[in-house]
C-alpha positions as CSV (number, residue, x, y, z in Angstrom):
1,M,168.8,40.2,-51.9
2,R,169.6,36.1,-52.5
3,E,166.9,35.3,-49.8
4,L,164.1,37.7,-51.0
5,Q,164.5,36.4,-54.6
6,T,164.1,32.9,-53.2
7,E,161.0,33.8,-51.1
8,I,159.4,35.4,-54.5
9,R,160.2,31.9,-56.6
10,N,158.6,30.1,-54.0
11,T,155.3,32.4,-53.9
12,A,152.2,31.8,-55.7
13,V,152.0,34.1,-58.5
14,G,148.2,34.9,-57.5
15,Q,149.7,36.1,-54.0
16,L,152.3,38.3,-55.8
17,V,149.8,40.2,-57.4
18,N,147.7,40.4,-54.4
19,A,150.6,42.0,-52.8
20,D,151.4,44.2,-55.5
21,S,148.6,44.7,-58.7
22,R,151.6,46.2,-60.8
23,R,153.1,42.7,-61.1
24,A,149.9,41.5,-63.6
25,R,151.6,43.2,-66.3
26,V,154.9,41.6,-65.8
27,F,153.1,38.4,-65.9
28,K,151.1,39.0,-68.8
29,S,154.0,40.1,-70.7
30,Y,155.7,36.5,-70.4
31,A,151.9,35.0,-70.7
32,I,152.0,33.6,-66.8
33,D,148.3,33.0,-65.7
34,Y,148.1,34.7,-62.5
35,C,144.4,34.0,-62.4
36,C,143.4,30.7,-63.1
37,G,147.2,29.3,-62.6
38,G,147.6,31.8,-59.3
39,N,148.2,29.0,-57.1
40,K,151.4,28.1,-58.7
41,T,154.6,29.1,-57.5
42,L,156.4,31.9,-59.6
43,E,159.3,29.1,-60.3
44,Q,156.3,26.3,-61.3
45,A,154.8,29.1,-63.7
46,C,158.2,30.0,-65.7
47,Q,159.1,26.5,-65.9
48,E,155.6,25.5,-67.6
49,N,156.1,28.4,-69.8
50,E,159.5,28.0,-70.9
51,V,160.4,31.3,-69.4
52,E,163.7,32.1,-68.0
53,I,162.8,33.0,-64.0
54,T,165.9,35.6,-63.9
55,D,164.3,37.6,-66.7
56,V,160.9,37.8,-64.7
57,L,162.9,38.4,-61.2
58,V,164.5,41.6,-63.3
59,A,161.2,42.8,-64.7
60,L,159.6,42.7,-61.1
61,N,162.3,44.3,-59.4
62,D,161.9,47.1,-62.0
63,V,158.5,47.3,-61.0
64,D,159.1,47.4,-57.2
65,K,162.0,50.3,-57.8
66,Q,158.8,52.3,-59.9
67,A,156.8,54.7,-57.4
68,T,154.2,53.4,-55.6
69,E,150.7,53.6,-57.5
70,S,147.5,54.5,-54.9
71,G,145.9,51.1,-55.9
72,I,143.3,49.3,-54.2
73,D,144.0,46.4,-51.7
74,Y,140.7,44.1,-52.4
75,R,141.6,42.0,-49.3
76,Q,140.9,44.5,-47.0
77,W,137.6,44.5,-48.3
78,K,134.9,42.9,-46.6
79,L,133.6,39.8,-48.4
80,D,130.1,40.6,-49.4
81,F,131.1,44.1,-50.4
82,L,133.9,42.6,-52.8
83,S,131.3,40.1,-54.1
84,D,128.7,42.9,-55.2
85,Y,131.6,44.5,-56.6
86,I,132.5,41.5,-58.7
87,V,128.6,41.4,-59.6
88,N,128.5,45.0,-60.4
89,T,131.6,45.7,-62.2
90,H,132.6,42.7,-63.9
91,H,130.0,40.7,-64.3
92,A,127.9,43.7,-65.6
93,Y,131.0,44.2,-68.2
94,V,130.8,40.8,-69.4
95,S,127.0,41.1,-70.2
96,N,127.3,44.0,-71.9
97,A,130.3,43.0,-74.2
98,L,128.3,39.6,-74.7
99,G,125.8,41.9,-76.6
100,Q,128.5,43.8,-78.7
101,I,131.3,41.6,-79.5
102,P,129.5,38.6,-81.3
103,G,127.6,41.3,-83.7
104,D,131.1,42.8,-84.6
105,L,132.6,39.4,-85.2
106,E,129.7,38.7,-87.6
107,K,130.5,42.1,-89.5
108,L,134.1,41.2,-89.5
109,I,133.4,37.8,-91.3
110,G,131.4,39.4,-93.5
111,A,133.9,41.3,-94.8
112,H,137.3,39.6,-94.4
113,G,136.0,35.8,-93.5
114,P,137.0,34.8,-96.9
115,S,140.7,35.8,-96.7
116,H,140.5,35.5,-93.0
117,T,139.1,32.1,-91.9
118,E,140.4,32.2,-88.4
119,L,137.6,34.8,-87.8
120,L,135.3,32.1,-87.8
121,E,137.2,30.0,-85.4
122,I,137.3,33.3,-83.0
123,K,133.6,33.5,-83.2
124,A,133.1,29.8,-82.0
125,C,135.1,30.1,-79.1
126,F,133.7,33.6,-78.0
127,D,130.2,32.0,-78.7
128,Q,131.3,28.9,-76.3
129,L,132.9,31.4,-73.7
130,A,129.8,33.4,-73.9
131,G,127.1,30.7,-73.1
132,E,129.8,29.4,-70.7
133,L,129.8,32.8,-69.0
134,T,126.3,33.6,-68.8
135,T,125.4,30.1,-67.1
136,H,128.5,30.6,-64.8
137,M,127.7,34.2,-63.7
138,K,124.2,33.3,-62.7
139,K,125.3,30.2,-60.5
140,E,127.8,32.3,-58.6
141,E,125.4,35.3,-58.2
142,I,122.4,32.7,-56.8
143,I,124.5,30.3,-55.0
144,L,127.9,30.9,-54.1
145,F,127.9,35.0,-53.8
146,L,124.2,34.5,-52.1
147,H,126.0,32.2,-49.4
148,I,129.0,34.5,-48.9
149,K,126.7,37.1,-47.9
150,R,124.9,34.8,-45.7
151,M,128.2,33.8,-43.9
152,V,129.2,37.7,-43.6
153,H,126.0,38.6,-42.0
154,A,126.0,35.5,-39.5
155,Q,129.5,36.7,-38.5
156,D,128.8,40.2,-38.0
157,H,125.6,39.7,-36.0
158,N,127.0,36.7,-33.6
159,L,124.4,34.2,-35.6
160,D,124.0,30.6,-36.2
161,L,124.3,29.7,-39.5
162,D,122.7,26.2,-41.0
163,R,124.9,24.5,-43.5
164,P,124.1,25.2,-46.9
165,P,122.4,22.2,-49.5
166,F,125.7,22.1,-51.1
167,G,127.4,20.8,-47.8
168,T,130.5,23.1,-47.8
169,I,131.2,25.9,-49.8
170,Q,134.4,24.4,-51.3
171,N,131.9,22.0,-53.4
172,P,130.9,25.3,-55.5
173,I,134.1,26.9,-55.3
174,N,135.7,23.5,-57.1
175,A,132.7,24.0,-59.7
176,M,133.5,27.6,-60.5
177,E,137.5,27.1,-60.5
178,T,137.2,24.4,-63.1
179,E,134.8,26.3,-65.1
180,H,137.6,29.4,-64.9
181,I,140.3,26.9,-66.2
182,G,137.6,26.6,-69.5
183,A,137.4,30.4,-69.9
184,G,141.0,30.8,-69.5
185,E,141.8,28.2,-72.3
186,L,139.1,29.6,-74.6
187,L,141.0,33.3,-74.4
188,V,144.4,31.5,-75.0
189,R,142.8,29.9,-78.1
190,M,141.2,33.2,-79.1
191,R,144.6,35.0,-78.5
192,N,146.6,32.4,-80.5
193,L,144.2,32.5,-83.6
194,S,144.2,36.3,-83.7
195,N,148.2,36.4,-83.5
196,D,147.6,38.4,-80.1
197,Y,144.6,40.6,-81.4
198,T,146.7,42.0,-84.1
199,V,144.9,43.6,-86.9
200,P,146.0,42.6,-90.5
201,R,147.3,45.0,-93.0
202,D,143.8,44.7,-94.8
203,G,141.9,45.2,-91.6
204,C,139.4,48.1,-91.5
205,T,138.5,50.4,-88.5
206,T,135.8,47.5,-87.1
207,Y,138.7,45.3,-87.4
208,R,141.0,47.3,-84.9
209,L,138.2,47.9,-82.7
210,T,137.1,44.5,-82.3
211,M,140.5,43.2,-81.9
212,E,140.7,46.1,-78.9
213,S,137.3,44.6,-77.6
214,L,138.4,41.0,-77.6
215,R,141.8,42.3,-75.9
216,H,140.1,44.6,-73.2
217,F,137.7,41.7,-72.7
218,E,140.5,39.3,-71.9
219,D,142.1,41.7,-69.4
220,D,139.0,42.4,-67.6
221,L,138.1,38.3,-67.3
222,H,141.5,38.1,-65.8
223,Q,140.7,40.4,-63.3
224,H,137.7,38.9,-62.7
225,I,139.3,35.4,-62.1
226,H,141.9,36.6,-60.0
227,L,139.7,38.4,-57.8
228,E,137.8,35.2,-57.2
229,N,140.4,32.4,-57.3
230,N,142.9,34.5,-55.5
231,I,141.0,36.5,-53.0
232,L,137.3,36.1,-52.6
233,F,137.2,32.1,-52.7
234,P,140.1,31.7,-50.0
235,S,139.0,34.1,-47.8
236,A,135.2,32.2,-47.9
237,I,136.5,29.1,-47.2
238,K,138.2,30.7,-44.3
239,L,135.3,32.3,-42.8
240,E,133.4,28.9,-43.4
241,N,136.0,27.3,-40.9
242,E,135.7,30.3,-38.6
243,L,131.9,30.0,-38.3
244,F,131.3,26.0,-38.2
245,G,134.5,25.8,-35.7
246,R,136.7,23.5,-37.7
């Protein structure tokens, strides 16, 4: 048992979630970032968040004891299929949410802005996040994901592949991961401003629904970034190395 706990302590949190997606709920309850910060070991993440690691290990052990859910192992998917899934599921969700949430926040500001000035800051954060994500997703779709599909096609059909204009796939991946960090910081800012998306006593139904939308947006973006940072990107780098014989 002690050897197992030592191994878990020294395992990246993103990899722990890859092995069992239920662990994401534990990390979220302790505000441990398993997507943008997924490359940090559990011990590092707990130290940075000032969380007692023994409490997290107990919670993870409780999850392991529960009946296994019939979850999806995204690591087994081909990279072209995973890329399409991210676009059709998460990019599509973000696009729809960006068309709905700003209007809901405007309504809240109109009705509750004078007594809840934090709504103005939340709206400013969300507007910034919306602009950055819109550009970010386009770059992923027309540059990075397209190249990943070309690599998969070349591997499947044993074809030669010219190097892309950006040299190595590590370059656009570095750019995307940096932008993910920025998005994560804005999510933390909105969560703090809203006191964990808490509806105040004078909050109306629209207030409650908007907070629920923001919470769901955060959850979806965490999963979205996790799939890219911890599964798609490392696998794409590995595939490039295989194709070009590094």
